[in-house]
C-alpha positions, 0 to 999 in steps of 0.5 A, spaced: 288 108 360 286 103 355 283 098 360 279 104 363 277 106 355 275 098 354 270 098 360 267 105 358 266 103 351 262 097 353 257 102 355 252 105 350 255 112 351 262 110 350 262 107 343 267 111 339 272 112 345 276 106 343 278 109 336 283 114 341 286 108 344 290 104 339 297 101 339 299 107 335 296 112 339 299 109 345 306 110 342 305 117 340 302 119 347 308 116 350 313 119 345 310 126 345 310 126 353 317 124 353 319 129 347 316 135 351 320 133 358 326 132 354 325 139 351 323 142 357 330 139 360 334 141 354 331 149 354 333 149 362 340 146 361 342 150 355 339 157 358 341 157 365 344 150 367 345 148 375 352 150 377 356 148 383 356 153 388 362 153 394 358 155 401 363 157 406 358 160 410 356 155 415 362 151 416 369 154 415 373 148 416 370 144 411 369 145 404 361 145 402 359 145 395 351 146 393 348 146 387 345 152 385 339 151 381 340 156 375 334 158 373 328 158 378 323 158 372 326 152 368 326 148 375 319 150 377 317 148 370 320 142 370 317 140 377 310 142 375 310 138 368 312 132 372 307 133 378 302 134 372 304 127 369 303 124 377 296 127 378 294 124 371 297 118 373 293 118 380 287 120 376 287 114 372 288 110 378 282 113 381 278 111 375 280 104 375 278 103 382 271 101 380 273 096 375 270 089 376 274 085 381 274 079 376 278 083 371 285 081 371 290 084 366 295 079 367 291 073 366 292 072 359 
């Protein structure tokens, strides 16, 4: 995200973009996104946690335990949030494909 912002800010229309991508803003973004995921997980686990469920419907000679999700809404919300983070990461990678070929972030 920062590398894209650096190259966008070198253009005339993007002069004010770098004030949003400092070290403190990066740490704050990671902290907020992590805390949001922890809150979603904590609410899901505390309200309707997954439980083991004995399934003897298919094979009666073996004991099979399956995971009962508990709250389908909580599990769906968690998967949607992880999917949103993956989609944003894909979008940033898609935008970074146009960076100059001679740019190497690991060079220094």
